N, C-alpha and C positions, 0 to 999 in steps of 0.2 A: 167290250170297249175298256172295261177296267183292267183286264189283263194286258191289253196293248199299252195303256198308260203306264202300268207298272213296269212293263218291259222297257219302255222308253226312259223312265226315271232310273231304272237299274243300269241301263246302258250309259247314261250320262254320268251316273255316280261311280262307274267302274272304269271309265276310260283312263288310260295312263296319263294323259295330259292333265286331267283334272287332279289326279293324285299328285302329280309333280308341280301343281300350281301354275301350269302354263296354259296358253291359249293359242290355238291355230288361227292364223289370220288369213290363210290362203285356202283354196279349195284343192283337195287331192286331185292329181292329174290322172294317174293310171292306177290300176290295181284296187279300185274302190271296193269291188265285191269281196276281195280277200281281206281288206282292212275291216269292213263291216262284220264279216264272219268272225274275225278275231277281236271284236269289241274295241275297235279303234286302233289296234296294234298292227304294225306292218309285219309282213312275212315274206322274206326272200330266200327261204330254204325250199328249194325245188327238187323234189325226188331225191333227197339226200345230199344235194349239192348246195352249200351255202354261198349264195351270191351276196357280195357286200360292195362297199365303195370306200375309196379314200377321200377324206374331206377336202383334199386338194382339188377335187372335181368342182368344188363350189368356191374357188379362190376369189372370184370376182364379186362375191356376195358377202354380207356381214357374217362374221365367223364366231360369234359367241357360242357358248355351250348350248344355250337355249335355241339360238338360230339353227345350229347344226342338227339338233334334235327335231326341229320342225321340218327341216329339209328331208331327213330320213323318213319321216312319216309321210310326207307328200309324195316321195318317190317310191314308197313301199320297200325301203331298205331296212332290214332287221339286224344288220351287223356291219360294223365299220372299222376301218383303220384310221385312227384319229391323229391329226397333225398336232405338234406340240403347242403352238400358241393358244389354241382353244382351251385345252386343259390347264395350261399354266396361268392364263388370265383368270380362269374360274377359281384357281387355287390361290390367287393373290400375288402373282409374280410382279416384280418391278416393271413399270411401264417402259416400253422401248422408246427411244428417241425417234423423231420423224425420219422415215427412210429417205435418203437422198435420191434425187432423180438421176437415173442412168440413161435417160433418153439421149440418143445421139444429137449433137449440136449441128449447126449449119455446115460444119466441115465433115460431118459424118462420124466424128469420133465421140466416144462416150466420155463425159467429164469425169475427172478424178475427184475424190472427196477432198474437201478443204481440211486444213489442220484442225479446225474446230469440230468438223463432223467426225474426223478420225478419233479425236479425243473423247467425244460424246459416245461413240460406239465402244471404245475401249472401257470407259467408265461403266457403261451399261453391262458389258460382258462380265466385268468384275462383280458388279452387284448381283447379276443373275446367277453367277457361279456360287456366290455366298448364299443366296436364297435357296438354290437347289440343294446345297449341302445340309441345310438346316430345316427345310420345310417339312411339316407334318404331312402324313399321307391321308389325313382325315378328309380333306376336301376332294381328293381324288376318289376316295371311297364313296363320298357323297355323290359325286358325278356319276360313278358307276351305278349307284342305286337309282338315281333319277332316270338314267337311260334305260336300265333294266325294267323299271316300272312301266316305261312306255313301250316295251317290247323290243328294245335295241340293245344288242351286246357290243362290246368293244373288244375286238380280237387282236388289234395291233396298235402300237403307239409309236409315233415318229417325231421325237423332239430333236432340237439341235444341240444335243448333249453328248453325242457319241463320236465326236471328231478327235483328231490328233491333239488339238490344243485344249480340249476339255479335260478337266481334272478327273482323277479317279473317283472323287466324291460325286462329280456330276454324272459320270457313267453309271455309278452305283445307283444314283437317284433315278436315272432313266429306267432301269429295270425294276426298282421298287415301285415307281409310279405306274409302270405298265401292269405290274401285278395287282396294285390297288385298284386299277381301272378294270380289272378282269381280263386283261390281255395276256397271251402266252408268248408275246414277241415284242421287242423294241427294234425298230427298223432304221437302217442307215445305208447310204451309198457304200459299196464295197471299197475299202481303202486299197491302195496299191502296196502299202507297207505291211509285210507279214507280221512285224512286231506289233502293229496296231490291232490286227485281227486276233492275234494271240492274247493281247491285253483285254480286248472286248470279250473274247470267248471265256477267259478266266473269270471275269467279273460277272458275266452272264451265268456261268455255272454256279457261282456262289449264290446267286439269287434264284436259280432254277427257272430262268426265263430265257427264251431263245433270242439271239440277235439275228434278224433277217437281213441279209445283204442284198441290196437292190442294184440294178445296173441298167444301162441304156444300150447303145449300139456297140459298146465294147464287150458285151457278153459273148462268150463262146462256149462250146460244150465242156471245156475244162477250166473255165474262168474262176469258178468257186473252189476248185479242188484243194488248194493250199489251206484256205480257211477251214473247209470242212474236215480236213485231216488234223486240225489243231485242237478241236473241241467238239463234243457232240452237241454243244449249245450254239455253235456256229452253224447257221442255216441259210436258206435261200428265200428271199422275197423276189421271186422270179417275175420278169416282165416279158410276156410272150410277144407282145406287139413290137417292142424294141428288138427282140431277138429275131423276129422275122425281117425287120428292116436291116438288120446286120447281115442277113443272107442265110439264115438257118431255119430248119423245120423244128418247131418246138415239141412235137409229139415224141420223137425218140429221147429227147432230153428229159421230158416229164416222166416217161416210163422208166428211165434209168435212175433219175434222181428223186423220185416222188417221196422217198423216205426223208429227204433233207429239205423239202419245200414246206415252209410254214404258211405261205400265202403267195398268191400269184396275181399280178396286175394284168387286167384284160383291157386291151384297146385294139383297134383295127388299123394296121398300117400296111402300105404297099411294101412288097419285098425290095431288096436292094436293087435288083435288076429293073424294077419298075419305078425307082426313085425314092422309095421309103416314106411317102407322104402319110400323114396322120389323117384318117378319113372316117366318115360316118360308118358305124358298124354295118357290115354286109357289103361294103364297097371296096374293101381292101383285100390283101392276100393272107391275112391272119386266119388260121382255121378255128375260129371261135367255136362254132357249132361242134366240130369234130372233137375239140378238146373238152368241151363241157360234156359231151356224150361219153368220152373216155372216163372223165371223173365220175360220172354216174355209174357206168358199167363196172369200174374197178373199185368203186366206193372210196375214192380218195377223200380225205377229211379236211384238207387245206381249203380255205375259202378262195373264191374267184372274185377279185376286187376290181370293180369298175373304176377306171381312171379316165375321166373325161378330158381329153386333150385336143380333140379336133375342133376346128372353128365352128362356133355356134351359128347355125343357119339364121338368116334374116327372119324375124318374127317369132323366134324361139328364145329360150333362155336355158341356163345350165340345169335347172330342175326338170324342165320338160325333156331335155336330152338325156339326163340320167334315167328318168322314168322310162324312156324309150329303150335304153340299154337293158334295164331290168326286164321289160317285156320281151325283148329279143332273147335274153338268156332263158326266161321262163318257157318260151316257145321251143327253143332249142332242146330243153330238158324234158319236153313233153308234159309240162305241168299245167 
């Protein structure tokens, strides 16, 4: 009995959340045996394939750094692509003004921002750019340490700092922050402007951090080629669900471009012929299992990122659905 009591005390004393000064307020949903075996830490590395999630999957929930960490542990996610606001809020960024409502009015049209709202957004953008140019990386490193202590790594960072209208100082910040967080990539939607991908690639190279270009149904087999040819730090944040909805088979692209893929979003969509709907995993045309098996067989090292975009079924929530996706991937990988 004394040995059991000691083991319990040791377990409680070594959990990552206790070390981080956090407390779980919800009960883990799936993967409990794996979490217990790892002393409270999640583990979504299945037979050599890192399954992760983008924090956008939990966009309807509170998004503080502490909240996101709890969600990772609940869903048995041990690696993430972190959206910008979570890290920037933790690091003390200026508070954003209230977001204007863009819900369609009675006439079905979306309202335009008022002059006051436009002015507030412009002022905030200026303040944020100034903050990004000067901010210390200490809080980003602290965030990395807190997550790592809990068994969660950050492999990707996606701030709103890589656009055409962002300054070079903001772009440089994005890569420096990614590195401080432990990520090897800062991700953004692929610009149509070759001059912009050249600019991003050059600044990425200076920081030795990849810029992962994401796309939706405009993706084609050659869509990234211009950017990839400009810099070895221009890379792909491939979305195979959107690629299927655009009418393509993702497996030939993955085999051809795997050296350029730094992360891959996973979702299940119907193909173009079937309407392209975003559906519960296993109900669409995206070859999720076949791709995960390919990653395992070929030992591809880029993570498979769960992006929860389908409509949440009645009686469920984003955490339960993310956990189901983790279990789906785990089974597909034979873990």
